[in-house]
TORVOLUM-882476 format. One line per field, with one value per residue (C-alpha): residue in one letter; chain; x, z, y. Coordinates in Angstrom, 3 decimals, decimal comma. Each point is the difference from the previous one (the first is absolute). Last residue first. Layout:
N
code = [a; ...]
unit = [A; ...]
c1 = [X; ...]
c3 = [Z; ...]
c2 = [Y; ...]
//
This chain:
605
code = [x; x; x; x; x; x; x; x; x; x; x; x; x; x; x; x; x; x; x; x; x; x; x; x; x; x; x; x; x; x; x; x; x; x; x; x; x; x; x; x; x; x; x; x; x; x; x; x; x; x; x; x; x; x; x; x; x; x; x; x; x; x; x; x; x; x; x; x; x; x; x; x; x; x; x; x; x; x; x; x; x; x; x; x; x; x; x; x; x; x; x; x; x; x; x; x; x; x; x; x; x; x; x; x; x; x; x; x; x; x; x; x; x; x; x; x; x; x; x; x; x; x; x; x; x; x; x; x; x; x; x; x; x; x; x; x; x; x; x; x; x; x; x; x; x; x; x; x; x; x; x; x; x; x; x; x; x; x; x; x; x; x; x; x; x; x; x; x; x; x; x; x; x; x; x; x; x; x; x; x; x; x; x; x; x; x; x; x; x; x; x; x; x; x; x; x; x; x; x; x; x; x; x; x; x; x; x; x; x; x; x; x; x; x; x; x; x; x; x; x; x; x; x; x; x; x; x; x; x; x; x; x; x; x; x; x; x; x; x; x; x; x; x; x; x; x; x; x; x; x; x; x; x; x; x; x; x; x; x; x; x; x; x; x; x; x; x; x; x; x; x; x; x; x; x; x; x; x; x; x; x; x; x; x; x; x; x; x; x; x; x; x; x; x; x; x; x; x; x; x; x; x; x; x; x; x; x; x; x; x; x; x; x; x; x; x; x; x; x; x; x; x; x; x; x; x; x; x; x; x; x; x; x; x; x; x; x; x; x; x; x; x; x; x; x; x; x; x; x; x; x; x; x; x; x; x; x; x; x; x; x; x; x; x; x; x; x; x; x; x; x; x; x; x; x; x; x; x; x; x; x; x; x; x; x; x; x; x; x; x; x; x; x; x; x; x; x; x; x; x; x; x; x; x; x; x; x; x; x; x; x; x; x; x; x; x; x; x; x; x; x; x; x; x; x; x; x; x; x; x; x; x; x; x; x; x; x; x; x; x; x; x; x; x; x; x; x; x; x; x; x; x; x; x; x; x; x; x; x; x; x; x; x; x; x; x; x; x; x; x; x; x; x; x; x; x; x; x; x; x; x; x; x; x; x; x; x; x; x; x; x; x; x; x; x; x; x; x; x; x; x; x; x; x; x; x; x; x; x; x; x; x; x; x; x; x; x; x; x; x; x; x; x; x; x; x; x; x; x; x; x; x; x; x; x; x; x; x; x; x; x; x; x; x; x; x; x; x; x; x; x; x; x; x; x; x; x; x; x; x; x; x; x; x; x; x; x; x; x; x; x; x; x; x; x; x; x; x; x; x; x; x; x; x; x; x; x; x; x; x; x; x; x; x; x; x; x; x; x; x; x; x; x; x; x]
unit = [A; A; A; A; A; A; A; A; A; A; A; A; A; A; A; A; A; A; A; A; A; A; A; A; A; A; A; A; A; A; A; A; A; A; A; A; A; A; A; A; A; A; A; A; A; A; A; A; A; A; A; A; A; A; A; A; A; A; A; A; A; A; A; A; A; A; A; A; A; A; A; A; A; A; A; A; A; A; A; A; A; A; A; A; A; A; A; A; A; A; A; A; A; A; A; A; A; A; A; A; A; A; A; A; A; A; A; A; A; A; A; A; A; A; A; A; A; A; A; A; A; A; A; A; A; A; A; A; A; A; A; A; A; A; A; A; A; A; A; A; A; A; A; A; A; A; A; A; A; A; A; A; A; A; A; A; A; A; A; A; A; A; A; A; A; A; A; A; A; A; A; A; A; A; A; A; A; A; A; A; A; A; A; A; A; A; A; A; A; A; A; A; A; A; A; A; A; A; A; A; A; A; A; A; A; A; A; A; A; A; A; A; A; A; A; A; A; A; A; A; A; A; A; A; A; A; A; A; A; A; A; A; A; A; A; A; A; A; A; A; A; A; A; A; A; A; A; A; A; A; A; A; A; A; A; A; A; A; A; A; A; A; A; A; A; A; A; A; A; A; A; A; A; A; A; A; A; A; A; A; A; A; A; A; A; A; A; A; A; A; A; A; A; A; A; A; A; A; A; A; A; A; A; A; A; A; A; A; A; A; A; A; A; A; A; A; A; A; A; A; A; A; A; A; A; A; A; A; A; A; A; A; A; A; A; A; A; A; A; A; A; A; A; A; A; A; A; A; A; A; A; A; A; A; A; A; A; A; A; A; A; A; A; A; A; A; A; A; A; A; A; A; A; A; A; A; A; A; A; A; A; A; A; A; A; A; A; A; A; A; A; A; A; A; A; A; A; A; A; A; A; A; A; A; A; A; A; A; A; A; A; A; A; A; A; A; A; A; A; A; A; A; A; A; A; A; A; A; A; A; A; A; A; A; A; A; A; A; A; A; A; A; A; A; A; A; A; A; A; A; A; A; A; A; A; A; A; A; A; A; A; A; A; A; A; A; A; A; A; A; A; A; A; A; A; A; A; A; A; A; A; A; A; A; A; A; A; A; A; A; A; A; A; A; A; A; A; A; A; A; A; A; A; A; A; A; A; A; A; A; A; A; A; A; A; A; A; A; A; A; A; A; A; A; A; A; A; A; A; A; A; A; A; A; A; A; A; A; A; A; A; A; A; A; A; A; A; A; A; A; A; A; A; A; A; A; A; A; A; A; A; A; A; A; A; A; A; A; A; A; A; A; A; A; A; A; A; A; A; A; A; A; A; A; A; A; A; A; A; A; A; A; A; A; A; A; A; A; A; A; A; A; A; A; A]
c1 = [74,551; 2,542; -0,974; 2,357; -1,759; 1,008; 0,831; -0,829; 2,643; -1,314; -0,444; 1,023; -2,845; -0,371; 3,732; -0,429; -3,117; 1,769; -0,893; -2,165; -3,389; 1,221; 0,565; -3,525; -1,510; 1,999; -1,216; -3,632; 0,463; 1,634; -3,015; -2,559; 1,784; 0,169; -3,796; -0,669; 2,132; -1,856; -3,338; 1,237; 0,944; -3,342; -1,786; 2,115; -0,502; -3,798; -2,218; -3,294; -1,751; -2,318; -3,516; -2,195; 2,604; 2,405; -2,830; -1,371; 3,351; 0,399; -3,526; 0,631; 3,140; -1,938; -2,789; 2,585; 1,565; -3,437; -0,785; 3,169; -0,922; -3,533; 1,423; 2,119; -2,991; -2,054; 2,828; 0,080; -3,769; 0,243; 2,641; -2,168; -3,005; 2,050; 1,166; -3,644; -0,983; 2,699; -1,134; -3,526; 1,246; 1,840; -3,217; -1,971; 2,671; -0,293; -3,788; 0,231; 2,565; -2,372; 0,261; 2,237; 2,887; -2,309; -1,068; 3,656; 0,725; -2,579; 2,214; 1,179; -3,620; -0,641; 3,270; -1,017; -3,398; 1,759; 2,345; -3,078; -1,640; 3,169; 0,242; -3,596; 0,726; 3,172; -1,976; -2,525; 2,822; 1,724; -3,260; -0,480; 3,526; -0,542; -3,182; 1,705; 2,949; -2,416; -1,750; 3,321; 1,083; -3,287; 0,232; 3,588; -1,162; -2,845; 2,476; 2,234; -2,816; -1,016; 1,202; 3,230; -1,850; 2,426; -1,704; -3,390; 0,628; 1,104; -3,002; -2,368; 1,392; -0,271; -3,670; -1,040; -2,503; 2,580; 1,005; -3,462; -0,622; -1,951; 2,984; 2,054; -1,581; 0,749; 3,649; 0,201; -1,585; 2,455; 3,001; -1,222; -1,674; 1,641; 0,117; -3,801; -0,692; 2,494; -1,178; -3,623; 0,978; 1,802; -3,057; -2,317; 2,260; 0,137; -3,785; -0,179; 2,552; -1,948; -1,178; -2,934; -1,794; -3,650; 0,844; 1,794; -3,279; -0,510; 0,181; 3,766; 1,098; -2,648; 1,019; 3,721; -0,313; -2,262; 2,368; 3,109; -1,464; -0,534; 1,350; 2,961; -2,406; 1,888; -1,719; -3,294; 0,817; 1,653; -2,776; -2,594; 1,844; 0,078; -3,682; -0,930; 2,007; -1,699; -3,433; 0,631; 1,075; -3,125; -2,279; 1,324; -0,465; 3,589; 0,514; -0,022; -2,317; 0,232; -1,063; -3,031; -0,905; 0,225; -2,237; -2,528; -0,080; -0,391; -3,116; -0,184; -3,531; -0,180; 2,786; -1,457; -3,391; 1,544; 1,784; 3,524; 1,935; -2,261; 0,182; 3,809; 0,429; -2,262; 1,849; 3,319; -1,257; -1,288; 3,366; 1,806; -2,252; 0,706; 3,777; -0,341; -1,756; 2,720; 2,644; -1,514; 2,880; 2,366; 0,448; -0,014; -3,721; -2,070; -2,738; 0,102; 2,200; 0,508; -1,506; 2,574; -2,422; -1,285; 3,544; 0,720; -2,832; -3,129; -1,781; 1,147; -1,765; -3,415; -1,971; 2,520; -1,058; -3,656; 1,116; 1,813; -3,085; -2,081; 2,584; -0,076; -3,774; 0,076; 2,754; -2,103; 2,002; 2,945; 0,605; 3,553; -0,948; -3,005; 2,133; 2,462; -2,824; -1,517; 3,388; 0,178; -3,541; 0,660; 3,123; -1,861; -2,437; -3,734; -2,726; 2,622; -0,799; -3,701; -1,371; -1,087; 1,316; -2,884; 1,241; 3,521; -1,316; -1,954; 2,952; 2,245; -2,530; -0,559; 3,738; 0,334; -2,628; 1,641; 3,458; -1,387; -1,559; 3,106; 2,503; 2,405; 3,371; -1,177; 0,330; 3,721; 2,079; 1,373; -1,063; 0,869; 3,281; -1,314; -3,134; 1,892; 2,304; -3,064; -0,384; 2,445; -2,261; 1,195; 1,554; -3,199; -1,965; -1,084; 0,366; -3,426; -1,219; -2,668; -3,469; -1,765; -1,323; 2,608; -1,389; -0,246; 3,784; 0,539; -2,809; 1,438; 3,186; 3,482; 3,569; 0,044; -2,670; -3,337; -0,975; 1,104; -2,453; -3,024; -3,184; 0,737; 2,207; -2,637; -2,907; 1,901; 0,895; -3,563; -1,118; 2,604; -1,203; -3,597; 1,071; 1,964; -2,944; -2,254; -3,392; -2,763; -2,757; 0,598; 3,586; -1,084; -2,294; 2,971; 2,207; -2,628; -0,478; 3,776; 0,328; -2,694; 2,019; 3,247; -1,286; -0,674; 2,364; 1,327; -3,357; 0,360; 3,558; -0,647; -3,141; 1,710; 2,043; -1,431; 0,728; -2,972; -0,568; 0,317; -2,155; -3,229; 1,723; 0,919; -1,865; 1,932; 2,937; -0,454; 1,643; -2,757; -0,052; 3,616; 1,575; 2,956; 3,515; 0,304; 3,125; -0,996; -3,799; -1,968; -3,542; -2,278; -3,298; -2,762; -2,772; -0,370; 1,317; -1,405; 3,300; 1,533; -2,600; -1,397; 1,698; 0,931; -3,600; -1,536; 2,441; -0,437; -3,852; 0,437; 2,270; -2,428; -2,863; 1,885; 1,374; -3,398; -1,789; -1,665; 1,678; 3,409; -0,390; -1,213; 2,901; 2,074; -0,499; 3,610; 0,952; -3,274; 1,660; 2,137; -2,951; -1,968; 2,904; 0,619; -3,689; -0,174; 2,889; -1,313; -3,576; -3,194; 0,270; -0,017; -2,933; -2,897; 0,574; 1,817; -2,285; -3,083; 1,341; 0,773; -3,513; -1,746; 1,991; -0,613; -3,826; -2,078; -3,140; 0,073; 0,235; -0,382; 2,204; 3,064; 2,260; 1,167; 2,718; 2,646; -1,271; 0,043; 3,510; 1,131; -1,458; 1,517; 3,465; -0,200; -1,453; 2,547; 2,809; -2,055; -2,170; -3,445; -0,704; -2,511; -2,790; -1,341; -3,314; 0,619; 0,473; 2,370; 2,100; 0,188; 1,087; 2,771; 1,232; 0,007; 2,112; 2,565; 0,012; 1,153; -0,717; -1,186; -1,515; 1,815; 0,662; -3,489; -0,045; -3,294; 0,026; -2,819; -1,278; -1,953; -2,723; 2,522; -1,594; 2,878; -2,295; -2,318; 2,786; 1,467; -3,482; -0,747; 3,232]
c3 = [48,274; -1,918; 1,527; 0,160; -0,123; 2,653; -0,945; 2,769; 0,570; -0,876; 2,933; -0,444; 0,607; -3,745; -0,146; 2,469; -1,721; -3,259; -2,910; -2,873; 1,365; 0,087; -3,660; -0,830; 2,471; -1,499; -3,473; 1,159; 1,567; -3,178; -2,048; 2,357; -0,098; -3,832; -0,145; 2,343; -2,152; -3,173; 1,702; 1,213; -3,554; -1,412; 2,511; -0,876; -3,788; 0,344; -0,597; -1,967; -0,187; -2,871; 1,158; -2,839; -2,496; 2,578; 2,003; -3,106; -0,890; 3,495; 0,000; -3,420; 1,390; 3,036; -2,338; -2,056; 3,091; 1,289; -3,428; 0,176; 3,438; -1,143; -2,986; 2,302; 2,197; -3,028; -1,140; 3,439; -0,068; -3,477; 1,383; 3,022; -2,287; -2,074; 3,180; 1,107; -3,419; 0,257; 3,464; -1,386; -2,816; 2,549; 2,092; -3,087; -0,741; 3,607; -0,327; -3,188; 1,529; 2,747; 3,584; 2,627; -0,668; 0,632; 3,419; 0,888; -0,914; 2,411; 1,764; -3,432; -0,985; 2,997; -0,575; -3,637; 0,960; 2,319; -2,850; -2,296; 2,476; 0,363; -3,847; -0,265; 2,524; -1,888; -3,271; 1,555; 1,220; -3,391; -1,758; 2,429; -0,672; -3,743; 0,205; 2,118; -2,392; -2,946; 1,760; 0,564; -3,619; -1,263; 2,284; -1,189; -3,656; 0,663; 1,566; -3,076; -2,445; -2,437; -3,607; 0,754; 0,846; 1,699; 3,365; -1,702; -1,804; 3,238; 1,850; -2,779; 0,314; 3,768; -0,187; 0,593; 2,690; 2,270; -2,769; 0,019; -3,322; -0,610; 1,395; -3,035; -2,226; 2,398; 0,272; -3,780; -0,269; 2,542; -1,830; -3,270; -2,704; -3,425; -0,467; -0,411; -1,802; 2,125; 3,206; -0,863; -0,603; 3,317; 1,767; -1,695; 1,011; 3,528; 0,127; -1,206; 2,643; 2,725; 1,880; 2,458; -1,881; 0,808; 3,602; -1,035; -1,267; -3,765; -1,665; 0,615; -3,393; -1,885; 1,680; -0,542; -3,722; -0,613; 1,898; -1,836; -3,341; -2,812; -3,207; -0,291; -0,103; 1,219; 3,374; -1,617; 0,055; 3,440; 1,447; -1,463; 1,588; 3,351; -0,349; -0,674; 2,903; 2,276; -1,436; 0,932; 3,448; 0,373; -1,068; 2,749; -1,255; 0,404; 3,217; 2,283; -0,385; 3,764; 0,628; -2,167; 1,775; 3,306; -1,273; -1,249; 3,321; 1,853; -2,017; -3,049; -0,904; 2,887; -1,392; -3,469; 1,196; 2,169; -2,954; 0,933; -2,012; -3,020; -0,054; 0,522; -2,873; -2,311; 0,803; -0,630; -3,366; -1,084; 0,854; -2,047; -3,021; 0,354; 0,021; -2,995; -1,895; 1,017; -1,384; -3,507; -1,951; -2,475; 2,004; -1,772; 0,581; -2,881; 0,512; -1,074; 2,792; -0,675; 2,370; 1,274; 2,576; -2,363; -0,520; 3,798; 1,297; 1,914; 2,540; 3,016; -1,575; 0,606; 1,442; -1,525; -3,515; 0,834; 1,274; -3,210; -1,992; 1,950; -0,652; -3,742; 0,066; 1,575; -2,352; -3,167; -2,400; -1,784; -2,483; 1,241; 3,666; -0,445; -1,951; 2,865; 2,513; -1,965; 0,116; 3,744; 0,526; -2,023; 2,009; 3,224; -0,966; -0,075; 2,665; 2,652; 2,129; -0,391; -1,568; -3,213; -3,185; -1,688; 0,013; -0,993; -2,954; -1,302; 0,232; -1,758; -2,811; -0,561; -0,183; -2,430; -2,276; 0,100; -0,690; -2,892; -1,552; 0,546; -1,278; 2,707; 1,031; -0,872; 3,581; -0,274; 2,636; -2,530; -1,143; -0,554; 1,933; 3,029; 0,152; -0,040; 2,741; 2,223; 0,545; -1,722; -0,125; -0,098; 3,494; 1,594; -0,897; 3,516; 2,459; -0,418; 3,387; -1,474; 1,515; -2,788; -1,772; -2,730; -3,134; -1,634; -0,160; -1,765; -2,468; -0,870; -1,147; 1,514; -1,313; 0,786; 2,477; -1,230; 1,608; -2,905; -2,311; 1,889; -1,382; 0,544; 3,128; 1,513; -0,603; 1,634; 2,938; 0,450; -0,128; 2,566; 2,309; -0,270; 0,640; 3,180; 1,150; 0,275; -1,677; 2,016; -2,564; 0,478; -1,021; -3,149; -0,918; 0,340; -2,055; -2,804; -0,058; 0,011; -2,951; -1,795; 0,504; -0,996; -3,226; 0,156; -1,356; 3,547; 1,229; -2,341; 1,045; 3,743; 0,153; 0,728; 2,808; 2,687; -2,215; -1,410; 1,457; -2,183; 0,811; -1,351; -3,144; -0,657; -2,842; -3,228; -0,469; -2,232; -3,381; -1,878; 2,819; -0,415; 3,113; -0,076; 1,310; -1,322; 1,377; 3,275; -0,601; 2,948; -0,002; -2,939; 1,722; -0,843; 2,425; 2,603; 3,103; 3,166; 1,469; -0,532; 2,438; -1,467; 0,613; -3,677; -1,013; 2,176; -1,053; -3,709; 0,423; 1,996; -2,653; -2,780; 1,830; 0,672; -3,526; -1,662; 2,374; -2,900; 1,005; 0,116; -3,357; -1,564; 1,372; -1,442; -2,728; -1,101; 3,188; -0,099; -2,171; 2,930; 2,393; -2,543; -0,463; 3,721; 0,690; -2,970; 1,240; 3,532; -1,084; 1,978; -0,611; -3,752; -0,458; 2,311; 0,753; -3,170; -2,363; 1,689; -0,197; -3,692; -0,845; 2,098; -1,565; -3,523; 0,166; 1,390; -0,076; -2,408; 0,292; 3,711; 0,558; -0,783; -3,061; 1,051; -2,726; 2,642; 2,277; -2,844; -0,813; 3,621; -0,049; -3,402; 1,137; 3,170; -1,843; -2,876; 1,403; 2,596; -2,860; -1,345; -3,471; -1,758; -2,091; -2,622; 0,938; -1,719; 3,311; 1,271; -3,127; 0,645; 3,548; -1,202; -2,559; 2,645; 2,353; -2,728; -1,162; 3,378; 3,390; 1,529; -2,566; 0,369; -3,654; -1,428; -3,479; -1,892; -3,838; -2,518; 1,340; -2,796; 2,280; 2,584; 3,316; 1,900; 3,070; -1,999; -1,347; 3,461; 1,502; -2,663; 0,803]
c2 = [39,752; -1,971; -3,345; -2,925; -3,303; -2,556; -3,489; -2,444; -2,653; -3,479; -2,214; -3,565; -2,421; -0,660; -0,816; -2,769; -1,352; -0,418; 2,270; -1,604; 1,146; 3,538; 0,044; -1,095; 2,493; 2,842; -0,974; 0,070; 3,427; 1,345; -1,241; 1,560; 3,356; -0,160; -0,586; 2,910; 2,264; -1,035; 0,697; 3,393; 0,884; -1,133; 2,221; 3,018; -0,622; 0,062; -2,997; 0,288; -3,478; -0,610; -0,955; -1,234; -1,297; -1,408; -1,437; -1,754; -1,397; -1,393; -1,410; -1,624; -1,634; -1,261; -1,353; -1,844; -1,531; -1,094; -1,468; -2,203; -1,137; -0,890; -1,850; -2,109; -0,701; -1,050; -2,290; -1,529; -0,562; -1,696; -2,381; -0,802; -0,618; -2,450; -1,826; -0,319; -1,404; -2,601; -0,966; -0,422; -2,232; -2,190; -0,214; -1,152; -2,693; -1,275; -0,159; -2,043; -2,437; -1,124; 1,267; -1,631; 2,290; 2,978; -1,386; -0,464; 3,567; 1,294; 2,454; 1,139; 0,689; 2,231; 1,854; 0,479; 1,506; 2,436; 0,920; 0,510; 2,305; 2,098; 0,160; 1,184; 2,760; 0,878; 0,168; 2,405; 2,202; -0,147; 0,994; 2,926; 1,108; -0,300; 2,116; 2,690; 0,128; 0,437; 2,814; 1,756; -0,508; 1,397; 3,057; 0,643; -0,291; 2,474; 2,493; -0,300; 0,901; -2,712; 0,116; -1,863; -3,175; -2,473; 0,022; 0,051; -3,280; -1,700; 1,439; -1,247; -3,479; 0,130; 1,059; 3,596; 0,935; 1,639; 2,371; 1,536; 1,742; 3,252; 1,960; -1,128; 2,584; 2,827; -1,052; -0,058; 3,440; 1,420; -1,423; 1,440; -1,961; 0,110; -3,755; -0,323; -3,289; -1,946; 1,646; -0,924; -3,611; -0,088; 1,379; -2,517; -2,863; 1,333; 0,060; -3,574; -1,032; 1,785; -3,057; -0,153; 2,758; 0,870; 0,791; 3,171; 1,472; 0,434; 3,432; 0,326; -1,480; 2,032; 3,192; -0,644; -0,790; 3,047; 2,244; -1,313; 0,979; -2,461; 1,542; -2,433; -2,940; -3,059; 0,423; -1,042; -3,728; -0,184; 2,151; -2,433; -2,956; 1,739; 0,850; -3,621; -1,268; 2,479; -0,873; -3,636; 1,121; 2,170; -2,913; -2,329; -3,565; -1,095; 1,847; -2,952; -2,990; -0,592; 3,605; -0,427; -3,216; 1,779; 2,836; -2,523; -1,716; 3,246; 0,800; 2,203; 1,110; 2,464; 2,073; -0,093; 1,236; 2,697; 1,660; 1,232; -2,583; 0,351; 3,874; -0,050; -2,512; 2,061; 3,208; -1,754; -1,347; 3,433; 1,486; -2,592; 0,611; 3,758; -0,567; -2,359; 2,823; 2,491; -2,338; 0,105; -1,442; 1,701; 3,190; 3,375; 0,687; 1,295; -2,572; -3,672; -1,326; -3,681; -2,623; -2,489; -1,522; -2,716; -1,274; 0,112; -2,146; 0,986; -2,231; 2,133; 2,998; -1,625; 2,936; 2,483; -1,074; 0,794; 3,388; 0,725; -0,949; 2,507; 2,665; -0,815; 0,239; 3,461; 1,118; -0,801; -2,153; 1,540; -2,830; -0,813; 0,354; -2,313; -2,455; -0,240; -0,314; -2,851; -1,730; 0,583; -1,283; -3,127; -0,784; 0,544; -2,795; 0,578; -0,723; -0,369; 3,045; 0,230; 3,220; -1,690; 1,634; 1,816; 3,634; -0,899; -1,961; 3,001; 2,384; -2,517; -0,593; 3,744; 0,616; -2,900; 1,494; 3,445; -1,438; -2,015; 3,040; 2,171; -2,544; -1,254; 1,461; 3,556; 1,270; 0,037; -1,850; -2,452; -3,399; -3,679; 0,062; 1,871; -2,100; -3,242; 1,305; 0,431; -3,722; -2,337; -2,970; -3,589; 0,067; 1,438; -3,110; -0,640; 2,915; 1,504; -1,141; -2,216; 0,081; 1,769; -3,071; 0,100; -1,641; 3,419; 0,365; -3,245; 0,652; 3,383; -1,624; -0,420; 0,564; 3,682; 0,932; 1,396; 3,292; 2,184; -1,718; 1,424; -1,562; -3,650; 0,362; 2,263; -2,407; -2,897; 2,217; 1,013; -3,594; -0,975; 2,748; -1,154; -3,602; 1,060; 2,208; -3,023; 0,528; 1,629; 0,751; 3,738; -0,434; -1,854; 2,995; 2,371; -2,321; -0,082; 3,801; 0,484; -2,349; 2,041; 3,228; -1,725; -1,475; -3,722; -2,664; -0,700; -1,429; -3,045; -0,613; 0,225; -2,188; -3,316; 1,377; -2,320; -3,078; -1,899; -3,461; -3,088; -3,024; 1,599; 1,032; 3,560; 1,702; 0,031; 2,308; 2,955; 0,104; 1,904; 2,577; 0,931; 1,378; 2,374; -0,609; -3,581; -1,774; -1,526; -0,181; 1,352; -1,251; 0,719; -0,993; -2,420; -0,662; -2,774; 1,692; -1,619; -1,152; 3,478; 1,380; 3,180; 3,352; 0,416; -0,898; 2,647; 2,650; -0,696; 0,373; 3,214; 1,459; -0,962; 1,636; 3,212; 0,303; -0,586; 2,448; 1,832; 3,292; -1,653; -1,723; 3,265; 2,116; -1,616; -2,533; -0,632; -1,832; -2,022; -2,711; -1,131; -0,071; -2,094; -2,385; -0,534; -0,604; -2,375; -2,121; -0,303; -0,829; 0,709; 3,720; -0,491; -2,378; 0,950; 3,678; 1,114; -1,965; 1,367; 3,529; -0,439; -1,245; 2,682; 2,829; -1,466; 0,072; -2,827; 2,066; 2,858; 3,786; 0,368; -3,068; 2,019; 0,354; 3,459; 0,164; 0,823; -2,756; -2,490; 1,122; -0,598; -3,485; -0,772; 1,063; -2,129; -3,026; -0,164; -2,122; -1,929; -1,213; 0,807; -1,391; 2,200; -1,479; 2,412; 1,577; 3,343; 1,801; -2,662; 0,356; 3,751; -0,576; -2,369; 2,505; 2,750; -2,125; -0,643; 3,637; 1,263; -1,546; 3,202; 2,438; 3,397; 0,720; -0,563; 1,655; -0,172; 0,122; 0,646; 3,332; 1,786; 1,298; 1,342; 0,876; -1,765; -0,466; -2,210; -2,228; -0,450; -0,667; -2,603; -1,784]
//
């Protein structure tokens, strides 16, 4: 103060203005009371501001022993850093004290203290914490839970709610310190998700709260709760494609939060759910996050793309594109997934980790757990949804449908549904474009129900309908052949039973009733087999008629008048010959042996 007055060189100075004092008037008032010997109550709320103000006022030990810097440092080291609640409060109050709190190591020390306590064994926790109330979105320190009893163990996510009140830069410092301490990546990912749902309102699903999302440990596949949330449609209804969807200040803060969260997500595959990553990606595209971070987020989604669900995948297109949904983004996610799958399948460590027993068990389980098949079903559902957009080009639809290998789809019913939906929404397609669209589908992979629907679909090209009918005939023939084999086996079994009729008569009544029921089932199967055979004959007739119509349309026969005349003459000759034979058969044998005089033709020449 004396230096400020001396440097002003104003003898009549009666007022000193200190604009840059950290802590503001409250900290200056406490410092003044300390100078006049008035007792000052040090608390976790005022200690950070008072420590920075003491440093600004240069209240060191050189002037007097036991000065304010020494007092505040001792309180920070021995009281604040040993308490969970006080460490959170001091770090929260240090947000307005930059860069003084950083330079005085207050932020670093509080972050380290919070990290140590968060990584402690839950059985040894005896301090108070807020926990995660189901309906309260922000913690209130005057309503804190009491310390857990010795018989009650704290949950693993006990520190989520307290850490989520911190500013994003301080939260990043705490998470970074927790990573160094070696906490499980599932818990770190769950804490990040809890923080994101609290500070990014666009991430919260409809019908659920921030607490429900934060309770996810990161191992969920993102499929639960999808029915209560409408995915990208919610964003379309609530906003437009303009950049001013959110206020400028709020958009800037949310952009900083998203960029910071992307940078601290653990690199492990299942640290956060795929649903969370997709919703974070949607907000990143909306708020124009840095392209490098968006690309990194897309790669993370591709790592666990098989866990995605359709509502989260319906991401609107926020740029100047004409399409309603961002199909190019889904194409990039699919490419990242295929690259990841190829890398994992070709890595030597993964090949050595699977023994022959595990491979046999995987073959026994079938294709239920195959990630590519789950992704194929997801892509088919996505194509069905986006095909209703009239601005979606045929090239984008075809490229996305053909991105997966043929082995990823065992049944093309979903793909056929998407093609039919695209043909409905685009009735002006030419014949060539319709044929090009149908090339992405394999008619031999359609089920019988899909084949019956396709055979009556007027939007499909005629060649595709013929292919569908042919594949259906082949399937029915194979089914009849298998049924005939079963029938032969059953008849052999019946002959064996008839030879042992006496044995059957000697059995109890319950066995005889069971055999009667079995015979009734066999007769029912025979009737169904006959109906299938009759249907097969009917379909063969229909296919022959279609072949005739197709031959007439493709290869029309051109017959000259001379050829048609000769054909008529040959038909007449055959008819007269047949009549002569009929008459000759009625003449007696004696008259047949009579020689008929030869009639000579008189020639003029």
